C-alpha positions as CSV (number, residue, x, y, z in Angstrom):
1,M,68.9,48.3,-39.0
2,S,68.5,51.9,-38.8
3,F,66.1,53.1,-35.4
4,L,64.5,56.8,-36.8
5,L,62.3,59.0,-33.9
6,T,58.6,60.1,-34.8
7,K,57.7,63.8,-33.0
8,E,54.9,61.9,-31.0
9,Q,57.7,59.7,-29.7
10,I,59.8,63.0,-29.0
11,D,56.9,64.1,-27.4
12,Q,55.9,61.5,-25.1
13,F,60.0,61.6,-23.9
14,N,59.3,65.0,-22.6
15,A,56.1,64.1,-20.7
16,D,57.3,60.9,-18.9
17,G,60.9,61.0,-19.2
18,F,61.2,58.3,-20.7
19,L,59.9,56.2,-23.8
20,V,59.8,52.6,-24.6
21,V,60.1,51.1,-27.7
22,D,60.7,47.8,-30.2
23,N,62.7,46.9,-32.8
24,L,66.6,48.2,-31.4
25,V,68.4,45.6,-32.1
26,D,67.8,42.5,-34.2
27,E,68.5,38.2,-33.6
28,K,71.6,38.5,-35.2
29,T,73.0,40.8,-32.9
30,I,71.0,39.5,-29.8
31,A,72.5,35.8,-30.8
32,Q,75.6,37.8,-30.8
33,L,76.0,39.9,-27.9
34,H,74.9,36.5,-25.8
35,T,77.9,34.8,-26.5
36,R,80.2,38.0,-26.0
37,F,78.5,39.0,-22.4
38,D,79.3,35.4,-21.5
39,R,83.0,36.0,-22.7
40,L,83.2,39.0,-20.8
41,F,81.6,38.0,-17.5
42,Q,84.8,34.8,-18.1
43,G,87.6,37.8,-18.0
44,E,88.1,37.0,-21.8
45,F,88.4,40.8,-23.8
46,E,88.5,40.5,-27.5
47,T,90.8,43.2,-27.8
48,G,93.0,42.8,-25.1
49,I,91.9,46.0,-22.8
50,R,90.1,45.9,-19.5
51,P,86.2,47.3,-19.2
52,D,86.8,50.9,-17.0
53,E,84.1,48.6,-14.5
54,V,84.4,44.9,-14.0
55,N,81.4,44.2,-11.3
56,W,81.5,40.8,-11.5
57,Q,83.6,37.8,-12.5
58,E,83.1,34.1,-13.1
59,H,83.9,32.2,-9.7
60,D,84.8,35.1,-7.8
61,S,81.7,37.1,-7.2
62,D,78.5,36.7,-5.6
63,P,75.5,34.1,-8.5
64,E,73.1,36.9,-7.2
65,L,74.3,39.9,-7.7
66,T,73.2,41.6,-10.9
67,R,76.5,41.4,-13.4
68,Q,78.0,44.1,-14.8
69,I,80.7,45.7,-16.8
70,C,81.5,49.2,-17.9
71,N,82.6,50.5,-20.7
72,A,82.8,46.7,-22.7
73,W,83.1,48.9,-25.9
74,K,87.1,49.4,-25.3
75,S,87.0,45.4,-24.7
76,D,84.5,43.9,-27.3
77,R,84.1,44.4,-30.8
78,C,80.7,43.1,-31.4
79,V,79.5,45.4,-28.4
80,A,80.4,48.9,-29.6
81,A,79.5,47.7,-32.6
82,T,76.1,48.7,-31.2
83,V,76.6,51.2,-28.3
84,L,78.4,52.8,-31.0
85,R,76.2,53.3,-33.4
86,E,75.3,56.8,-35.4
87,D,71.4,56.2,-35.5
88,L,71.5,56.0,-31.4
89,G,73.8,58.9,-31.4
90,Q,71.1,61.0,-33.3
91,A,68.6,59.9,-30.8
92,L,69.7,60.5,-28.0
93,A,70.5,64.4,-29.7
94,Q,67.0,64.7,-30.9
95,L,65.4,63.4,-27.6
96,G,67.9,66.1,-25.6
97,E,67.9,69.4,-28.3
98,W,71.6,68.6,-28.3
99,P,74.3,69.5,-31.2
100,G,75.4,65.8,-30.5
101,T,76.1,62.8,-28.8
102,R,79.0,61.7,-27.0
103,I,79.6,58.3,-25.2
104,V,79.4,58.3,-21.5
105,Q,79.9,55.2,-20.4
106,D,78.0,51.4,-21.8
107,N,76.5,48.7,-19.2
108,V,77.2,45.2,-19.7
109,L,73.9,43.5,-17.6
110,S,73.2,40.0,-16.9
111,K,70.7,39.1,-14.7
112,P,70.0,35.5,-13.9
113,P,66.9,33.5,-12.3
114,A,66.9,35.2,-8.5
115,A,69.6,37.7,-8.9
116,R,68.4,40.6,-6.4
117,A,67.1,44.0,-7.1
118,L,69.3,46.9,-7.9
119,G,68.2,50.2,-6.1
120,Y,66.1,53.8,-7.2
121,H,68.5,55.9,-8.4
122,Q,69.1,58.8,-11.2
123,D,71.8,58.6,-13.1
124,N,72.7,62.2,-13.2
125,A,73.3,62.2,-9.7
126,Y,76.9,59.8,-10.3
127,L,77.8,62.5,-12.9
128,A,79.0,65.7,-11.5
129,W,82.9,65.0,-13.2
130,Y,81.6,66.7,-15.9
131,T,79.4,69.6,-17.8
132,P,76.8,70.1,-18.6
133,L,75.3,67.7,-15.9
134,E,73.4,65.9,-18.6
135,M,72.9,62.2,-19.9
136,L,70.5,60.4,-21.5
137,T,70.4,56.4,-21.6
138,C,69.2,54.4,-24.3
139,W,68.3,50.7,-22.5
140,I,68.1,47.6,-25.1
141,A,66.8,44.4,-24.1
142,L,68.7,41.4,-25.0
143,D,66.0,38.7,-23.9
144,E,62.2,39.4,-23.4
145,T,61.1,41.4,-20.4
146,S,57.9,41.4,-18.0
147,E,57.8,42.2,-14.1
148,D,58.3,39.0,-13.1
149,S,62.2,39.2,-14.8
150,G,63.2,42.3,-13.2
151,T,62.9,43.9,-15.6
152,L,63.3,47.9,-16.0
153,E,61.3,50.3,-13.6
154,F,60.5,54.2,-14.2
155,V,58.4,56.6,-12.6
156,R,56.5,58.3,-14.7
157,G,57.4,62.1,-14.9
158,S,59.8,61.7,-12.1
159,H,61.8,63.6,-14.6
160,R,60.5,66.9,-13.4
161,W,60.5,66.5,-9.7
162,H,62.1,69.0,-7.8
163,G,64.8,68.9,-5.6
164,Q,67.4,67.4,-7.6
165,Q,69.1,64.6,-5.3
166,T,72.8,63.4,-4.7
167,P,73.5,59.8,-4.6
168,E,71.7,57.4,-1.2
169,G,71.6,54.2,-0.5
170,A,72.7,50.7,-1.7
171,F,72.9,50.3,-5.2
172,H,73.0,46.8,-5.0
173,D,70.8,44.2,-3.5
174,P,69.4,47.1,-0.6
175,P,66.8,46.2,1.8
176,D,64.4,48.0,-0.1
177,Y,64.8,48.8,-3.2
178,K,62.2,51.9,-4.0
179,Q,63.0,53.3,-0.5
180,V,65.2,56.4,-1.4
181,M,63.0,56.6,-4.6
182,T,59.5,56.5,-1.9
183,A,61.5,59.1,0.1
184,A,61.9,61.1,-3.1
185,A,58.2,61.0,-3.6
186,Q,57.0,62.2,-0.2
187,R,59.1,65.4,-0.6
188,E,57.6,66.4,-3.9
189,D,54.3,65.3,-1.8
190,R,53.0,62.3,-5.2
191,T,52.3,59.4,-5.3
192,P,54.7,57.7,-8.2
193,E,53.5,55.8,-10.8
194,V,55.7,52.8,-11.5
195,I,56.0,51.4,-15.3
196,Y,57.7,48.1,-16.0
197,V,59.7,48.1,-19.3
198,E,58.4,45.0,-20.4
199,V,59.2,44.0,-25.2
200,P,60.0,41.7,-26.4
201,R,63.9,41.0,-26.7
202,G,65.7,43.5,-29.3
203,G,63.1,46.4,-27.4
204,G,64.3,48.9,-25.3
205,S,63.8,52.1,-24.1
206,F,65.6,55.6,-23.3
207,H,65.3,57.3,-20.5
208,D,66.2,60.7,-18.8
209,G,69.4,61.2,-16.5
210,W,67.0,62.8,-13.4
211,T,64.3,60.5,-14.3
212,W,63.9,57.6,-11.2
213,H,64.3,54.0,-11.9
214,G,65.5,50.5,-10.6
215,S,64.5,47.2,-11.0
216,G,64.0,44.4,-8.7
217,V,64.4,40.3,-8.0
218,N,64.4,38.6,-10.9
219,R,61.3,36.1,-9.8
220,S,61.4,34.0,-13.1
221,Q,62.9,31.2,-14.7
222,N,64.7,33.2,-17.2
223,W,67.7,35.6,-17.8
224,R,67.5,39.4,-18.5
225,R,70.3,40.6,-20.2
226,A,70.8,43.7,-21.7
227,L,73.1,46.5,-22.9
228,V,73.5,50.0,-21.9
229,L,74.4,53.1,-23.6
230,H,74.8,56.4,-22.1
231,G,75.2,59.5,-24.3
232,M,76.2,63.1,-22.6
233,R,76.2,65.9,-25.2
234,S,78.9,66.7,-27.8
235,D,79.9,69.5,-26.2
236,A,80.3,68.3,-22.8
237,Q,83.7,69.2,-21.1
238,F,85.1,68.0,-17.4
239,A,84.2,70.1,-14.2
240,P,88.3,69.8,-12.3
241,E,85.9,71.1,-9.1
242,H,83.9,67.7,-9.4
243,L,86.3,65.4,-10.4
244,S,86.1,63.0,-7.4
245,H,82.2,63.6,-7.3
246,G,80.0,59.8,-8.1
247,N,82.3,57.8,-10.6
248,G,84.5,60.9,-11.6
249,P,87.6,58.7,-10.0
250,V,87.1,56.2,-12.3
251,Y,86.5,58.7,-15.6
252,S,88.9,61.5,-14.2
253,R,91.7,59.8,-15.6
254,Y,91.3,60.8,-19.4
255,K,91.6,63.8,-18.6
256,H,93.9,66.6,-20.3
257,L,97.1,67.9,-17.9
258,D,96.3,71.7,-19.5
259,D,92.3,71.5,-20.8
260,C,89.1,70.4,-19.9
261,E,88.5,68.6,-23.4
262,L,87.1,65.1,-23.6
263,D,89.0,63.0,-25.7
264,E,87.4,61.4,-28.5
265,N,89.5,58.6,-28.4
266,Y,87.9,58.1,-24.8
267,F,84.0,59.6,-25.2
268,P,83.9,59.1,-28.8
269,I,80.6,60.8,-30.7
270,L,78.8,59.5,-31.8
271,W,76.7,61.7,-34.3
272,Q,76.5,65.9,-34.2
273,E,74.4,67.6,-35.9
274,D,77.3,69.1,-38.7
275,G,77.8,65.6,-39.9
276,H,81.1,64.9,-37.8
277,R,81.3,61.4,-36.5
278,T,84.8,60.2,-34.2
279,P,86.9,58.5,-37.1
280,G,88.0,56.2,-35.2
281,I,85.1,54.3,-34.4
282,S,84.7,52.1,-37.7
283,S,88.1,50.5,-37.2
284,I,86.5,49.4,-33.5
285,T,83.3,48.1,-35.0
286,A,85.3,46.8,-38.4
287,S,84.8,43.0,-37.7
288,T,82.4,41.9,-35.2
289,M,81.0,38.5,-36.4
290,D,82.1,35.7,-33.6
């Protein structure tokens, strides 16, 4: 399937800092991804390549935490076939008014019943290791979502707040998952308007890298799985003076010795207005059937 933005949706995104949508992936893809998520969290990596960040594994990790793996596209072709889609790259470029889109990373997220909260944060606060410091995100729900299931939450218009923040507080299971955002709202003299992403499976959202967001405890009896594409401008480069900041220590391992170019083998270009798309994408997504 292919996703296309309308002008009205782009205007809504610019006003709110996020956009909630339907029909990002079909039922066949959802079923495949459910199976692949299980395998990834069991330590089975189809391509033989370990993801860049493995933050939860079966039998070794706290079962009440949200399961998370970053850059599973390197490890699983079904994940790659979704997060490396050209149409999603084009949508992110349109929303950011970029010349093109690279993938920064993906997130494989699985939130079982009773899983605890993820603290409110701004994605860009973790990303000083590249420049321009701009990121946009496509969040894809693989299960029906609701406020009770601990779905993604946004603060409307918070991408326009003054005073861009550095990371604060715990990310996994903070005592008050809204505390850092609430403090930021008080500094802005604003009352935060929280919007819950409640969509059928296959729907999802896009959001700006400065938009405050988080998720509460899963109080339902249902799993809440999501696949996330984080994109950067296609002309972004490493910022060598900031490689130790945020998650730079993880991703600066891919920096060339003699320049600041982002290697397309590790940060492939999904879509570019001149027609370029990293050729190697077709090889990793060639076979995605279970």
